[in-house]
C-alpha positions in Angstrom: 77.9 88.7 90.1 79.9 90.6 91.9 82.3 87.7 93.6 83.6 86.2 89.7 84.2 89.4 89.2 85.9 90.3 92.0 87.4 86.6 91.9 88.8 87.3 87.6 90.0 90.4 89.0 92.4 89.1 92.1 93.2 86.8 89.5 94.8 89.4 87.5 96.3 90.7 89.2 99.0 88.2 90.5 100.1 89.1 87.0 101.3 92.1 87.7 105.2 92.6 88.5 104.2 95.0 92.1 101.8 91.5 93.3 104.5 89.2 91.5 106.8 90.8 94.0 104.7 90.4 97.1 103.5 87.3 96.4 107.5 85.9 96.5 107.2 86.9 100.4 103.8 86.2 101.3 104.7 82.4 99.7 108.5 82.5 101.3 106.3 83.5 104.9 104.0 80.9 104.2 106.6 78.0 103.7 109.1 80.2 106.2 106.1 79.4 109.2 104.9 75.9 108.1 108.4 74.4 108.7 109.2 75.6 111.9 105.4 73.7 112.7 107.0 71.1 111.2 110.9 71.1 112.6 109.4 71.8 115.7 106.8 68.6 115.7 109.7 66.6 115.1 112.1 67.9 117.8 109.1 66.9 120.1 109.2 63.9 118.6 112.8 63.0 119.1 112.6 64.7 122.9 109.5 62.3 124.2 110.2 58.9 121.6 112.5 57.4 121.8 111.5 53.9 120.3 113.6 51.1 119.9 111.7 50.7 116.8 112.6 51.8 113.5 109.7 51.2 111.3 107.7 52.8 114.2 110.0 56.0 114.0 109.2 56.1 110.8 105.3 55.8 111.3 106.0 58.6 113.6 107.6 60.3 111.1 105.0 60.0 108.0 102.7 60.9 111.0 104.4 64.5 111.7 104.5 64.9 108.6 100.0 64.5 108.3 100.1 66.6 110.6 101.6 69.7 109.1 99.2 68.9 106.3 96.4 69.2 108.6 97.6 71.8 110.2 97.8 73.5 107.1 94.5 72.8 106.5 93.7 74.0 110.1 95.8 76.9 110.6 95.6 78.4 106.9 92.6 80.6 107.6 94.3 82.4 110.4 97.2 82.9 108.9 96.0 84.6 105.8 94.3 86.3 108.4 97.2 87.7 110.2 99.7 88.2 106.9 97.1 89.8 105.0 97.3 92.9 107.7 101.3 92.7 106.6 100.9 92.9 102.5 97.8 95.0 103.1 98.7 98.1 102.1 101.2 97.4 99.1 98.3 94.7 98.1 95.7 97.3 98.4 97.8 100.1 96.2 99.0 97.9 93.3 94.9 97.0 93.0 93.6 100.7 93.4 95.9 101.6 90.9 95.1 99.3 88.5 91.8 99.0 88.2 90.0 102.9 90.1 92.6 105.3 89.3 89.7 107.2 89.5 89.0 106.7 92.8 90.3 108.3 95.8 92.8 106.1 97.5 93.3 104.5 100.3 94.7 105.5 103.1 97.8 103.5 104.5 97.2 101.7 107.2 100.5 102.1 109.6 102.7 99.3 110.6 101.8 98.6 114.4 97.8 99.2 113.6 98.1 97.0 110.9 99.3 93.6 111.6 97.3 94.4 115.4 94.4 94.1 112.9 95.4 91.0 111.3 96.8 90.0 114.6 93.7 90.8 115.7 91.5 88.8 112.9 94.0 85.4 113.5 93.1 84.9 117.0 89.6 85.4 116.5 89.1 83.3 113.9 91.7 81.0 115.7 89.3 81.1 118.7 86.0 79.9 117.3 87.5 77.1 115.2 89.4 76.2 118.3 85.2 75.6 119.4 83.7 74.3 116.7 86.2 72.1 116.9 84.1 69.3 118.1 81.8 69.6 115.3 84.1 68.2 112.4 84.5 64.8 113.5 80.2 64.9 112.1 79.5 63.5 109.1 78.8 66.7 107.8 82.2 68.4 109.8 83.7 69.9 106.0 80.9 71.1 105.5 80.3 73.0 108.5 84.5 74.1 108.8 84.0 75.7 105.8 81.0 78.0 106.6 82.4 78.8 109.7 85.9 79.7 107.2 83.4 81.3 105.0 82.0 83.4 107.4 85.3 84.4 110.0 87.2 85.2 105.8 85.2 87.6 104.9 84.7 89.0 107.8 87.8 89.8 108.8 89.2 90.4 105.2 86.3 92.5 104.1 87.4 95.0 107.5 90.9 95.3 106.6 90.0 95.9 103.2 87.2 98.6 104.4 90.0 100.0 107.3 92.1 101.7 104.3 88.8 104.2 103.8 87.3 104.5 107.3 88.2 103.7 110.9 87.9 100.9 112.6 84.6 101.1 113.8 82.7 102.2 110.9 85.0 99.3 108.8 82.6 96.7 111.0 79.7 98.5 110.7 79.6 98.6 106.7 80.9 94.7 107.4 77.5 94.5 109.5 75.3 95.9 107.0 76.5 93.9 104.1 76.9 90.9 106.5 75.1 88.3 103.9 77.4 89.2 100.8 80.3 89.5 102.7 79.9 85.8 103.8 78.8 85.4 100.2 82.3 86.4 99.5 83.9 84.7 102.4 82.8 81.0 100.7 85.8 80.9 97.5 88.5 81.9 99.4 87.8 79.4 102.5 87.1 76.7 99.8 91.4 77.5 98.4 92.3 77.5 102.3 91.0 74.3 102.6 93.7 72.7 99.5 96.6 71.2 100.4 99.8 73.9 98.3 97.2 76.3 96.4 96.2 77.6 100.1 100.0 78.2 100.2 98.2 82.0 98.3 95.9 82.6 100.1 96.7 85.4 102.1 98.0 87.2 98.6 94.7 86.6 96.7 92.2 86.8 99.4 93.4 90.4 100.2 93.1 91.0 96.5 89.9 89.7 96.2 88.8 91.6 98.9 89.5 94.9 98.1 87.7 94.3 95.2 85.0 93.0 97.1 85.3 96.3 99.6 85.1 98.1 95.8 82.8 96.5 94.8 79.4 96.1 97.4 80.7 99.9 99.3 80.7 101.1 95.9 76.1 99.8 95.7 
């Protein structure tokens, strides 16, 4: 099955020296972003929650920590899509050299168009996640969240990977033709994005994974 093949290849890619350098940058930016969110939450609590009881302030600090974990689960999909635009070319070039040397190389995306594609993907994901937020409180809320994330991550990561080989409009049209398979390919990445700490690897691993998914599906 193409999904298993793409996962195994992407995991193997993480051991390459070029990928390790990108991994350090990806992890650093992801940790920095969530550390900034944590600092902002603590600052807000300090400003608006001046409580006379030490135990209450300690409880609020713990709640802030739990809120950060919740934010990592809620926001990791959009963050992964955003950072995919930053690291797409570095990851894709390394993957293509290692696994597809006989294929025509992809066209590097200029910095700002790549960032704009990543930002668009992140905003689309965030908007859909907010719209579906009430459904998460149902008994099957976790399942709904994984399915929604799987569709969104598959859609956005596939388009980013395909945009190196064709105009963005054609990449979207290709994704629509392969919608079912792209959705299935997005589910493993959605599962990873829901595991705290491991989801820090989602931006890089998802980018490498969908370069393989695009190659395997577009070649059929």
